[in-house]
C-alpha positions, 0 to 999 in steps of 0.5 A: 538541501538544494533550493529550486526557484519555480517562480517562472514561466513553464515551471512544470518543465524545470529539470529538477522538478522533472527529476523528482516527478520521475523518481519512481522509475528506477532499478527494475532492469538491474534486479529483474532477472535475478528475481525472475529466476527466484520465482521460477525456482520456487514455482518448480521446486517448492520448499527446497528452493525456499529453504535454499534461498533462506540459507543463501540470503538470510543465513538461516536454516529453515525446514518444514518443522521450524519455519512456522512461528509457534504459539509458545514463541508468541507467548514468550514475546509478550512475557519479555516485552516492554509493557508500555510498547505493548499498550501502544500497539494495542492503542494502534490496533484499536484506532486503526480498526475503528477507522477502517470499520467506516470503509466496509462495503455492502452488497446492493440490489436495484430493481426495475420491472422484470429485472433485478441487478446488484453487486455482491461483496465478499471478502478474500479467503486468504491474504499474506502480509509481508513485514520487513524483518532482521534487526528492524522492528515494524509492528506498525506495518503489521497493524496497518496491513492485518487489521483492515484485512480482518475488518474486511472479513478475510478468513485467513491472514498469513504473515511472512517476515524474514529471520536473519542469521537466526530463527528469532523473529522480532518480538514486537512484530509477533505481538502486533500480529497476535493483537491484529488477528494474524492466523499464521506466521512464517519466518521467511522473507525476500522474493522467495518468501513472496513466491512461496505464498503466491504459488503455494508449496508443500509447507506454505499456503497459497494465498489470494493476495499479498500486501506490505512493503519490502526491499527491491526484491520483494517489490519486484516479486510482487509486481511479477506475480501480479495475476498469479495473486493480487497485490496492493501496490509496488511500493518504492522509497518513502517520501514527504512533501511539506507545504509551508507558509510564514506561520510554519515552524522551521524546526518542526518542518526540518524534523518532519523532513528528516523523519522520512530521510532516515528511512532510506538513502533514496527517500524523498524530502521536499519542501514547497514554500513561497516564503524565502525566509522559511526556505532558508531557515528549514535548510539550516535546521536540517543541516544542524539536526543531521549532526546528531541523528542516529541514522545520520549516514542514511539521512544525509544520503537521502537529503543529498539525493532528493532533499529539495526546496521549491520556491513558489509564487504563493500558497496556491502555486505551492499546491500546484507543485505538490500535485505535480510531485504527487507525494506519499505524505503531504503535510500542509503547514499553513495558517488555514490548511483546510482552505487548501484541501480542495486544491490538493488532488494527488497525495497518498495522505494529507496531514493538515495543520502544524501539529499533525506530523506524519509520525502520528499517521504512521502509528496511531491516528487510524488511517492506513500508512501503506501509501502510494509512492513515486508519484503513483498517488495520481492513480493509487489509494491508501491500503484499506478494507476495500483492498481485501474484498471482491465484487461480483455482479448479480443479474436477473431478468424474467420474461417481462424484463427480457422484452424491455432489453432484448431488442437493443442487445440483439442490435448491438450484437449485429453491429459487432458481427457476433452472430451467436450473441444475437442468436442467444437473444433471438431464440428467446424472442421466438420461443418464450419459456413458459412461466411454469418451467422457469419456476422449476428452474 
């Protein structure tokens, strides 16, 4: 890991810090044309295009009869699974559901003489969750995407996940889907899978929103389809930033940094500290731990690309640097972490205290692990129940209320030069509707 000294004037302009801040700008131009071609073909040719791309990219023969996962397959997954893992998934579902229940939003109305105003909150009707597939197992991703949708009241939750090289879907993903309330599962992924549920085909249902992480093709497909459907966010490689003081355990911090580095060669692992001895000890510990890590090659590349230690003046300066980076995961490994909470402005999730490792949040604590990356924590929030509802404004005005607001509306219409807008008010001022007719309406 490289050590960068920010104990200087204009530290915000340090080249390495700027490189880290701009990490979200990346590979779109390289893959955009290929993704757009896939989307256009699926839009025009439906199932035929989806199954053709599955054959090309995933080496699997799909058709309308085998693309949907059956109940028998899910039951078989439960029979073969390690029951301790099943219980762990149940624990995750229970805790994630309990946390997200607090995010539920209610409709409301406010009244004044002659006027009733409100907001009606309704769940989306259908949502697709994307779950990475192949050899990897991501039951936690299923839980974090599906549970808040069901808590919100979404009627139909569809899961798409690629089957690579065979029709088999990871059994733990199937188990997590069943326990989380997923209604239908399709063994397809990639940009073609995303397009299938965005447009709808002969076999795939059209949904209102697509959520969940995927590779660059999936991320770009979601981005380009925004407007045809809603999406959660355009997610990039995972990242962690740790603020540490002299009370931090270098071995723990190093392990937490590697827990993100092992995800992806472009993952970010950042340490921010005002103590040089902590910086040096963590760098040494990372180097030693890398030797025995199973995903050593990936983690080494990640550390080489984005592994950075920033030296600061004090713990308050460390918070400023953290805000500049706006990380996905922010661990505060300090003596009094709650004292710094008000200073943290930009982070997807904030982990306070030495024992609150990011891994706990990934799996079982309850808050969502689908988080903004690449600095987008400056304006995005974690996935939640609020992402699976929509709001409609409700407005009612009677004759008394009309008299209170009509003149102001007419004057604003005149100011903007919109004649018919003003006339719509004026005709009601000149010819008031009778109460009798209004009651019939």
